[in-house]
C-alpha positions as CSV (number, residue, x, y, z in Angstrom):
1,M,0.0,0.5,-0.3
2,R,0.8,3.9,-1.1
3,L,1.4,5.3,2.0
4,T,3.3,8.5,3.4
5,G,6.0,8.2,6.2
6,G,2.9,10.0,9.4
7,E,0.6,7.4,8.2
8,I,2.6,4.4,8.5
9,V,3.5,5.4,12.2
10,V,-0.3,5.8,13.2
11,E,-1.0,3.0,11.2
12,Y,1.6,1.2,13.1
13,L,0.4,2.4,16.5
14,I,-3.2,1.5,15.8
15,R,-1.9,-2.2,15.3
16,Q,-0.3,-2.1,18.4
17,G,-3.4,-0.9,20.5
18,V,-1.5,2.6,21.4
19,P,-5.6,4.3,22.5
20,F,-3.4,8.0,22.4
21,I,-0.6,10.0,20.8
22,C,0.3,13.4,23.4
23,G,1.9,16.5,22.7
24,I,1.5,19.5,20.8
25,P,1.7,20.5,17.5
26,G,4.6,21.7,15.8
27,H,5.4,23.0,12.4
28,G,8.1,20.0,12.9
29,N,5.2,17.0,13.0
30,V,1.8,18.5,11.2
31,A,2.7,15.7,8.3
32,L,2.7,13.4,11.3
33,L,0.0,14.7,13.5
34,D,-2.3,15.1,9.8
35,A,-2.4,11.8,9.6
36,V,-4.0,11.1,12.8
37,V,-7.2,13.4,11.1
38,D,-8.7,10.7,9.4
39,R,-8.2,7.9,11.8
40,Q,-9.8,9.2,14.7
41,D,-12.2,6.1,15.5
42,K,-8.6,4.1,16.4
43,I,-6.3,6.9,17.8
44,K,-6.9,9.9,19.3
45,M,-4.7,13.2,20.1
46,I,-4.2,15.0,24.0
47,Q,-3.4,17.9,23.5
48,V,-0.8,19.2,26.5
49,M,0.1,22.5,27.4
50,H,3.8,21.5,28.0
51,E,5.6,18.8,26.1
52,Q,7.3,17.5,29.6
53,S,4.0,16.8,30.5
54,A,3.0,14.7,27.1
55,V,6.3,12.7,28.9
56,H,5.1,12.2,32.3
57,L,1.5,11.9,30.7
58,A,2.9,9.2,28.8
59,D,4.9,7.2,31.8
60,A,2.1,7.2,34.1
61,Y,-0.4,5.6,31.6
62,Y,2.4,3.0,30.8
63,R,3.3,2.0,34.5
64,V,-1.1,1.5,35.6
65,S,-2.1,-0.2,32.1
66,G,1.3,-1.5,30.7
67,Q,0.8,-0.4,27.5
68,P,2.8,2.5,26.2
69,L,1.9,5.9,23.9
70,A,3.2,7.9,21.4
71,V,4.2,11.0,22.7
72,T,4.9,13.5,19.4
73,T,6.5,16.9,19.8
74,S,8.0,19.6,17.0
75,I,11.6,20.3,16.4
76,G,13.3,22.3,18.2
77,P,12.4,23.5,22.0
78,G,9.3,21.4,21.6
79,A,11.9,18.2,21.3
80,T,14.7,19.4,23.5
81,N,11.4,20.0,26.4
82,T,10.9,16.4,26.7
83,V,14.3,16.0,28.2
84,I,13.8,15.6,31.8
85,G,10.3,13.1,31.2
86,M,12.4,11.0,29.1
87,A,15.6,10.6,31.5
88,Q,12.7,10.4,34.5
89,A,11.3,7.2,32.6
90,Y,14.5,5.7,31.4
91,V,15.1,5.7,35.4
92,D,12.6,4.1,35.9
93,S,12.2,1.6,33.3
94,T,9.3,3.3,31.8
95,A,8.2,2.4,28.2
96,V,7.5,6.0,26.3
97,L,7.7,6.2,22.4
98,L,8.8,9.6,21.2
99,I,8.7,11.1,17.6
100,T,10.0,14.4,17.2
101,G,9.7,16.6,13.8
102,S,13.6,17.4,12.5
103,T,15.3,19.1,9.9
104,H,13.9,17.9,6.0
105,T,16.8,15.7,5.0
106,Y,17.3,18.0,1.9
107,M,18.7,20.8,4.4
108,R,20.2,19.2,6.7
109,G,22.7,21.7,8.8
110,H,21.5,24.8,6.6
111,T,20.3,26.4,9.7
112,V,17.1,25.4,9.0
113,L,14.2,27.4,12.0
114,Q,15.6,25.2,15.0
115,E,17.8,23.3,14.2
116,I,20.6,22.0,16.2
117,E,23.6,21.6,13.5
118,R,26.9,23.4,14.4
119,V,28.6,19.9,15.5
120,Q,26.7,17.9,13.6
121,W,23.6,18.3,11.5
122,S,19.8,17.8,12.8
123,N,21.4,16.6,16.2
124,F,19.0,17.0,18.5
125,P,19.0,12.8,19.2
126,R,22.3,13.2,21.0
127,I,20.7,14.9,23.4
128,L,18.3,12.5,24.3
129,E,21.5,9.9,23.9
130,P,21.5,9.2,27.5
131,V,18.1,8.8,28.2
132,V,16.8,6.3,25.8
133,K,17.3,2.9,25.3
134,R,17.9,3.6,21.7
135,Y,16.8,6.5,19.1
136,W,16.5,6.6,15.2
137,Q,17.4,8.8,12.8
138,L,15.1,8.1,9.8
139,S,16.5,9.6,5.8
140,R,13.5,7.8,3.6
141,V,10.1,6.3,4.7
142,D,10.1,3.2,3.2
143,Q,12.6,3.0,6.2
144,V,9.5,3.6,9.0
145,P,7.7,0.1,9.0
146,Y,11.3,-1.3,10.1
147,V,12.1,1.6,12.4
148,M,8.7,1.2,13.7
149,H,8.7,-2.8,15.1
150,R,12.6,-1.8,16.2
151,A,11.4,1.2,18.5
152,F,8.7,-1.3,19.9
153,N,11.1,-4.2,20.6
154,Q,13.0,-2.2,22.0
155,M,11.1,-0.5,24.4
156,L,9.1,-3.2,25.4
157,S,11.6,-6.2,25.6
158,G,13.9,-7.0,28.6
159,R,14.1,-3.9,31.0
160,P,11.5,-1.3,29.4
161,G,12.4,2.0,28.5
162,P,11.7,5.0,26.3
163,V,13.0,4.6,22.4
164,L,13.7,8.2,20.5
165,V,12.4,8.4,16.8
166,D,13.2,11.7,14.9
167,L,11.2,12.2,12.2
168,P,12.4,14.7,9.2
169,M,9.4,16.5,7.8
170,D,9.7,15.7,4.7
171,V,9.5,12.0,5.6
172,A,6.6,12.5,7.3
173,A,5.0,13.5,4.0
174,D,6.3,11.9,1.7
175,A,4.9,8.6,-0.1
176,A,6.2,4.9,-0.7
177,D,5.0,1.2,-1.9
178,V,5.4,-0.4,2.0
179,E,3.9,-3.3,3.7
180,L,3.1,-2.7,7.2
181,P,4.9,-4.9,9.9
182,D,3.0,-8.2,12.1
183,P,3.9,-7.3,15.3
184,D,3.3,-10.6,16.6
185,E,6.2,-11.8,13.8
186,R,8.4,-8.4,14.9
187,E,8.7,-8.5,18.8
188,P,9.7,-11.4,21.5
189,R,7.3,-13.3,22.9
190,G,7.6,-15.3,26.6
191,R,9.8,-14.6,29.2
192,L,13.5,-14.9,30.7
193,R,13.4,-18.2,32.3
194,A,17.2,-19.1,35.1
195,D,19.3,-21.4,35.2
196,A,17.2,-24.6,36.7
197,D,20.0,-25.3,39.2
198,A,20.4,-21.6,40.6
199,I,16.5,-22.0,41.6
200,R,17.5,-25.4,43.0
201,R,20.0,-23.9,45.2
202,A,18.4,-20.8,46.0
203,A,15.4,-23.3,46.9
204,E,17.2,-25.1,49.3
205,L,19.2,-21.8,50.8
206,L,15.7,-20.0,51.6
207,L,14.1,-23.2,52.8
208,K,17.2,-23.2,55.5
209,A,17.2,-19.4,56.1
210,K,15.7,-18.6,59.6
211,R,15.0,-15.1,58.9
212,P,13.9,-14.5,55.0
213,V,13.4,-10.9,53.9
214,I,12.2,-10.4,50.4
215,L,12.9,-7.2,48.6
216,V,10.9,-6.5,46.4
217,G,11.3,-3.6,43.5
218,G,9.5,-2.7,40.7
219,G,10.3,-5.0,38.0
220,V,7.8,-7.3,40.3
221,I,5.0,-4.6,39.0
222,T,6.5,-4.3,35.3
223,A,6.1,-8.6,35.1
224,N,2.9,-8.6,36.6
225,A,4.3,-11.1,39.1
226,A,2.6,-9.6,42.2
227,D,0.1,-13.1,42.7
228,E,3.6,-15.4,42.6
229,L,5.4,-12.8,45.0
230,K,2.8,-13.8,47.6
231,A,3.0,-16.9,47.2
232,V,6.4,-17.6,47.8
233,A,6.2,-15.4,50.6
234,E,3.5,-16.9,52.5
235,F,5.3,-20.0,51.1
236,L,8.2,-19.6,53.0
237,G,6.8,-16.8,56.3
238,A,9.7,-14.6,54.2
239,A,9.2,-11.0,55.4
240,V,8.4,-8.4,52.7
241,A,10.1,-4.8,52.4
242,T,9.4,-2.7,49.1
243,T,11.5,-0.2,47.2
244,W,10.5,3.3,46.0
245,M,9.3,1.2,42.9
246,G,7.7,-1.4,44.2
247,K,5.1,-0.3,46.2
248,G,2.2,-2.1,45.8
249,A,3.3,-5.5,44.8
250,F,2.6,-6.4,47.8
251,P,-0.9,-5.6,50.0
252,E,0.2,-3.2,52.7
253,D,-2.4,-4.8,55.2
254,H,-0.6,-8.0,54.6
255,P,0.7,-9.5,58.0
256,L,4.2,-10.4,56.6
257,Y,4.7,-6.7,55.4
258,C,7.1,-4.7,56.9
259,W,7.1,-1.3,54.9
260,H,10.5,0.0,53.2
261,P,14.6,0.3,53.7
262,G,16.8,2.7,53.7
263,D,16.9,6.7,54.9
264,T,13.7,8.1,55.2
265,A,11.8,4.9,54.9
266,S,10.5,2.9,57.9
267,T,12.0,1.3,61.1
268,V,11.1,-2.5,60.2
269,G,12.1,-2.2,56.8
270,N,15.5,-1.5,58.0
271,A,15.5,-3.9,61.1
272,V,14.2,-6.9,59.0
273,C,16.5,-6.6,56.2
274,R,19.7,-5.6,58.1
275,S,19.0,-8.9,60.4
276,A,18.1,-11.4,57.4
277,D,20.4,-14.4,56.6
278,V,18.8,-14.8,53.5
279,L,17.6,-12.0,51.2
280,L,15.9,-12.4,47.9
281,A,16.1,-9.2,46.0
282,V,13.9,-9.1,42.8
283,G,14.0,-6.8,40.6
284,C,15.7,-3.6,42.2
285,R,18.3,-1.4,42.1
286,F,19.8,-1.1,45.1
287,T,20.0,2.2,45.4
288,D,21.3,4.7,47.9
289,W,17.7,6.0,49.3
290,V,17.1,2.3,49.4
291,A,20.3,0.9,51.1
292,S,21.2,3.9,52.9
293,S,23.8,4.9,50.6
294,Y,25.5,1.4,51.3
295,R,26.1,1.9,55.0
296,H,26.9,-1.2,56.4
297,G,24.2,-2.6,58.9
298,A,21.9,0.7,58.8
299,S,19.6,-1.1,56.0
300,F,21.5,-4.1,54.8
301,A,24.4,-6.3,55.8
302,I,25.4,-8.4,53.0
303,P,27.7,-10.3,54.2
304,P,26.7,-12.3,55.9
305,T,23.5,-11.5,54.5
306,K,23.6,-13.9,52.1
307,L,22.0,-12.1,48.7
308,I,19.5,-14.1,45.9
309,Q,18.7,-11.7,43.1
310,I,16.7,-12.1,39.8
311,D,16.5,-9.5,37.3
312,I,16.3,-9.2,34.3
313,D,19.0,-6.7,33.4
314,P,21.9,-8.4,34.0
315,H,24.1,-4.9,34.9
316,E,21.9,-5.0,38.0
317,I,23.2,-8.2,39.5
318,G,26.2,-8.0,42.0
319,K,26.4,-4.4,40.7
320,N,25.7,-2.9,44.5
321,Y,26.0,-6.2,46.8
322,P,28.2,-9.4,46.1
323,T,25.7,-12.2,45.2
324,T,25.0,-15.5,46.5
325,I,23.0,-16.9,43.6
326,G,22.3,-14.6,41.0
327,M,19.9,-14.8,38.1
328,L,18.8,-13.5,34.6
329,A,15.5,-13.7,34.8
330,D,11.9,-12.7,34.6
331,A,10.6,-11.4,37.8
332,K,7.4,-13.5,37.1
333,A,8.9,-16.2,35.6
334,G,11.8,-16.1,38.4
335,L,9.0,-16.2,41.3
336,A,7.6,-19.1,39.2
337,D,9.7,-21.0,38.9
338,L,11.5,-20.6,42.5
339,L,8.2,-21.5,43.7
340,A,7.9,-24.3,41.7
341,Q,11.5,-25.5,43.1
342,L,9.9,-24.7,47.0
343,Q,6.9,-26.9,46.6
344,D,8.8,-30.5,45.0
345,L,10.9,-29.9,48.0
346,S,9.3,-28.9,50.9
347,K,5.6,-28.3,52.9
348,P,4.7,-24.6,53.4
349,K,6.3,-23.3,56.6
350,G,3.8,-22.7,59.1
351,Y,5.1,-19.2,60.1
352,K,2.1,-17.9,61.9
353,G,3.0,-18.3,65.8
354,T,6.8,-18.2,64.8
355,P,9.5,-16.5,66.9
356,Y,10.4,-14.5,63.6
357,F,6.8,-13.9,63.0
358,K,6.2,-12.2,66.1
359,E,8.9,-10.2,66.0
360,I,7.7,-9.0,63.0
361,Q,4.8,-8.5,64.5
362,R,6.1,-6.2,67.0
363,L,8.6,-4.2,65.2
364,N,5.1,-3.2,62.6
365,A,3.3,-2.5,66.1
366,E,6.3,0.0,67.1
367,W,7.0,2.1,63.5
368,D,2.8,2.6,63.9
369,K,3.7,4.5,67.2
370,V,6.4,6.4,65.9
371,L,4.1,7.1,63.0
372,A,1.3,8.4,65.3
373,K,2.7,11.3,66.5
374,M,2.6,13.2,63.8
375,Q,-0.5,11.1,62.5
376,N,-2.7,12.6,65.5
377,S,-1.0,15.9,66.0
378,P,-3.7,18.6,66.7
379,T,-1.0,21.0,65.4
380,R,-2.5,24.2,62.7
381,P,-1.5,24.2,60.2
382,M,-1.7,20.4,60.1
383,T,0.8,17.9,58.9
384,I,1.5,16.4,55.8
385,S,1.2,12.9,58.2
386,R,-2.8,14.2,59.3
387,A,-3.8,15.5,56.8
388,L,-2.7,11.7,54.6
389,K,-4.2,10.1,57.1
390,E,-7.7,11.5,56.7
391,I,-7.2,11.1,53.0
392,R,-6.4,7.5,53.2
393,A,-9.5,7.3,55.4
394,V,-12.1,8.3,53.0
395,T,-10.5,6.6,49.3
396,P,-11.3,2.8,48.6
397,R,-8.7,0.2,48.3
398,D,-8.4,0.8,44.3
399,T,-8.0,4.0,44.6
400,I,-4.1,5.3,42.5
401,V,-2.0,8.0,43.9
402,V,0.3,9.5,42.1
403,T,2.8,12.1,43.1
404,G,5.8,13.8,42.1
405,A,9.5,15.0,43.9
406,G,9.1,16.8,47.7
407,L,7.7,16.3,50.9
408,P,4.6,14.5,50.0
409,Q,6.6,12.0,47.4
410,G,8.5,10.6,50.8
411,Q,6.0,10.8,53.3
412,V,2.8,9.0,50.9
413,W,5.4,6.3,50.4
414,Q,6.5,6.2,54.3
415,E,2.8,6.3,55.2
416,F,0.5,6.1,52.4
417,E,-1.2,2.4,52.4
418,V,-1.9,1.1,49.0
419,Y,-3.0,-2.3,48.6
420,R,-2.5,-3.3,45.0
421,P,0.4,-3.4,42.1
422,R,0.2,-0.2,40.0
423,T,-1.7,1.7,42.5
424,H,1.1,4.0,43.5
425,I,2.4,6.2,41.0
426,T,6.0,7.9,41.5
427,S,8.8,9.9,39.9
428,G,10.8,7.3,41.3
429,G,14.7,6.8,40.5
430,F,14.9,10.1,38.9
431,S,12.9,12.1,41.7
432,T,11.3,14.3,39.3
433,M,9.3,17.8,40.4
434,G,5.9,18.3,38.2
435,F,5.5,14.8,37.6
436,T,1.8,14.9,39.6
437,V,-0.3,17.1,37.5
438,P,0.0,15.5,34.0
439,G,1.5,11.6,36.1
440,A,-2.3,11.8,37.7
441,I,-3.8,12.7,33.8
442,G,-2.1,10.0,32.4
443,A,-3.2,7.0,35.3
444,K,-6.8,8.4,35.2
445,L,-7.2,8.1,31.1
446,A,-5.7,4.1,31.7
447,A,-8.4,3.2,35.0
448,P,-11.0,5.9,33.7
449,K,-13.1,3.1,37.0
450,A,-10.5,3.9,39.8
451,P,-10.2,7.0,41.9
452,V,-6.9,9.0,40.7
453,L,-4.8,11.0,43.3
454,G,-2.7,13.5,42.7
455,I,-1.0,14.3,45.7
456,A,1.4,16.9,45.3
457,G,3.5,19.6,47.3
458,D,3.1,23.3,46.5
459,G,6.6,23.1,45.4
460,D,5.9,20.0,42.2
461,F,2.6,21.8,41.8
462,M,3.3,25.1,40.1
463,Q,6.0,23.2,38.1
464,T,3.5,21.5,35.5
465,M,0.3,23.2,37.4
466,Q,-1.0,24.6,33.7
467,E,-1.9,20.8,33.1
468,M,-4.8,21.7,34.7
469,A,-6.5,23.0,31.6
470,V,-6.2,19.3,30.0
471,V,-8.2,17.5,32.8
472,A,-11.1,20.7,32.4
473,Q,-10.8,20.2,28.6
474,L,-11.1,16.3,29.2
475,D,-13.5,16.4,31.7
476,L,-11.2,14.5,33.9
477,P,-12.4,13.3,37.3
478,V,-9.2,13.7,38.8
479,L,-8.4,15.0,42.7
480,Y,-5.7,17.0,43.2
481,I,-4.6,17.1,46.5
482,V,-1.7,20.2,47.0
483,L,-0.5,19.9,50.6
484,N,0.3,23.5,50.1
485,N,3.1,24.4,52.7
486,C,4.4,27.5,51.0
487,G,8.0,26.3,50.1
488,F,10.4,23.0,49.4
489,R,10.4,22.1,52.8
490,S,11.5,18.6,51.9
491,I,14.8,20.5,50.7
492,M,14.6,22.3,53.9
493,N,14.3,19.6,56.5
494,L,17.7,18.4,54.3
495,Q,19.2,21.4,55.4
496,Y,18.0,21.4,58.6
497,N,19.8,18.1,60.0
498,A,22.7,18.4,58.2
499,F,23.9,22.0,58.4
500,G,22.0,23.7,60.9
501,E,18.4,25.5,61.4
502,K,20.5,28.8,61.2
503,R,21.7,27.5,57.6
504,L,18.3,27.6,55.1
505,I,18.6,28.7,52.5
506,G,16.6,28.5,49.0
507,V,14.0,26.7,51.0
508,S,10.7,29.4,51.7
509,F,8.6,30.7,49.4
510,E,8.4,34.6,51.3
511,R,8.0,37.9,50.7
512,K,10.3,40.5,51.7
513,D,8.8,41.4,54.8
514,G,9.2,37.7,55.4
515,S,5.8,36.7,55.6
516,P,5.2,32.9,54.2
517,Y,3.6,33.6,50.6
518,S,1.5,31.1,48.6
519,A,-0.7,31.6,45.5
520,N,-4.5,30.4,46.9
521,F,-4.5,27.1,44.4
522,A,-7.9,26.4,44.8
523,D,-8.5,29.9,43.1
524,C,-6.5,28.9,40.8
525,A,-7.9,25.5,40.0
526,K,-10.8,27.5,39.8
527,A,-9.8,29.4,37.2
528,F,-9.0,26.8,35.1
529,G,-12.8,25.2,35.5
530,L,-12.3,22.8,38.5
531,N,-14.0,21.9,41.4
532,A,-11.9,23.5,44.2
533,R,-11.3,24.1,48.0
534,R,-9.1,25.4,50.4
535,I,-8.9,23.6,53.9
536,E,-6.9,24.3,57.0
537,D,-8.5,22.2,59.4
538,P,-7.9,18.3,60.0
539,E,-11.0,17.7,60.2
540,D,-12.4,19.1,57.4
541,V,-10.2,16.9,55.2
542,G,-12.0,13.5,54.9
543,P,-14.8,15.1,54.0
544,A,-13.5,17.0,51.4
545,V,-12.4,14.8,49.3
546,K,-15.1,12.2,49.9
547,K,-17.6,15.3,47.9
548,A,-14.6,15.7,45.5
549,L,-14.0,12.3,44.6
550,A,-18.2,12.4,44.4
551,S,-18.6,15.0,42.5
552,G,-17.1,13.6,39.0
553,R,-15.7,16.3,38.1
554,P,-12.3,17.6,37.6
555,S,-11.2,19.1,41.4
556,L,-8.5,20.6,43.9
557,V,-8.4,20.2,47.5
558,E,-5.8,22.9,48.9
559,I,-4.3,22.0,52.6
560,M,-2.6,23.9,54.2
561,T,0.6,22.7,55.9
562,A,3.3,22.7,58.7
563,R,5.4,25.2,57.6
564,K,8.4,25.2,60.7
565,W,10.2,22.0,61.4
566,P,9.5,19.8,64.0
567,H,5.9,19.5,62.3
568,T,7.6,19.2,58.5
569,G,9.5,15.9,58.8
570,V,9.2,13.1,58.4
571,S,10.3,9.9,60.0
572,K,14.4,9.7,59.1
573,S,15.2,6.1,60.0
574,G,18.3,5.0,58.3
575,W,21.3,7.2,56.5
576,W,22.2,9.1,53.2
577,D,25.4,10.4,52.5
578,V,24.9,13.9,52.2
579,P,28.8,15.3,52.3
580,I,29.2,18.4,55.2
581,P,31.5,21.0,54.7
582,T,34.8,20.7,56.6
583,Y,33.4,24.4,58.2
584,L,30.7,22.9,59.9
585,P,33.3,20.2,62.1
586,N,30.6,19.2,64.7
587,K,28.6,17.5,61.8
588,R,31.3,16.7,59.7
589,K,32.4,14.7,62.2
590,D,29.6,12.6,63.0
591,Y,29.2,12.2,58.6
592,E,32.4,11.5,58.7
593,K,31.8,8.5,60.9
594,G,28.7,7.6,58.5
595,R,30.8,7.5,55.9
596,A,33.7,5.5,57.2
597,E,31.1,2.3,57.5
598,E,30.3,2.5,54.1
599,K,30.8,-0.3,51.7
600,L,30.9,0.0,48.0
């Protein structure tokens, strides 16, 4: 059939079941978007207000649904605006297909409008090179079918990640006789399985363990391995802890659940992980946040703890800790094979009533007491912990919560219970501010029947608040909750603890006279067309959230929260390597002691 480059892209997206193409039109991608016009029965365009937001939207959509979206931008600034979103998707292993407009092939290097060409003509892809799994720069229309199936293959195979197709304007508009590839014939099927001997040795080691722990990363959610995880944990009576990306893979009201290890994590997560005799890590990277900057005995003690590591990416196995058994495998296949081997070797352990199980319950109860002080605080403005407690009390179990960088992100991870995979969506490893607002749109588009909360601090919210226009235009019943503390309080807490209370800088939103400054976000939301309310009393949080969810409308609840230490504090239970200047000798001394215990 004879198709333009733009038509080939659109037809292949339809074959892949992609429901939306997100972005902003410009002169560089108008021919591509024109090809969507006559196919809107199969694929629709979601117009955003900033290209970064388009990538965050697609990122969150994939995390909730497992289906990638396409993002399109024009040449130049439209394309470069995607860098933050693509880096976020890359670090968190999220599949996003970015298609950018590019210089006409016959004008490359001639300094056409918005071309980057001083080092190499049409050089935009080099900007994204470190944060994509692969990029393609097309030259002819007949290359487009090949590149499209290669893009999906790269994006979805192995460890998922974003890819870039740089589409010249003339290639999008010109036509050729082509045959569209069948995705089933061009992409791998099935799951990567571990070596049978390694599975057997891992099962034997776990059955001998007295204090087994399973550390769960985002790979478990990506692989849809929650059922296998739960079965293995219950068979062994193993404690289960989750990373930032693994939150939701295991029900957080399960008696074996032990929250998170790391710095601003949980006392129970750190206690069980550092005292484990065998640690089974599945689909996780052992980042510094989770591993307390590798300070031995803070979150992990490997060795003497024996590490069994399952990961689909060989780059991660043994990277930060030595393994007793390292297995290259998909999380679902690896856990299923491990469960089958356990069942062949033994009956399930009757873990309830054992001393280890009782210890887990005691440690969880102690953690609840740690949280209770802030969660039940009567202070005004209220603590974020109190606000989150009131929100969780009135939201259904299947609620999807979306967060971007800032204090609310850390406290949702630390305190807000979730019970199902793909219901905690956060800008984890890259910790991007501005993720919440567009991310919640993507989550709602992916799961239209589930309640979706975008919980943001005021700093995070202001980075992409213009996307409220998209929510209003689409009439999406997303609920934004802005926890407004007039500043970058997570960094204020860091400065306060690391450097001292007299060394705070750049973290408060203030007028010239030193009084707190804030926009009225409820009024802003109303101006965009959202149902909105600002509240200050903890008793009003639950009713306001319930009313907003029941309205079936795009809504925002602005909650005024504490601005001063210690009411802005989170429960710090681990260690994070933040270098202290030598001119602060007392604090530097404590820092050097902690750093000396890191094992890298």
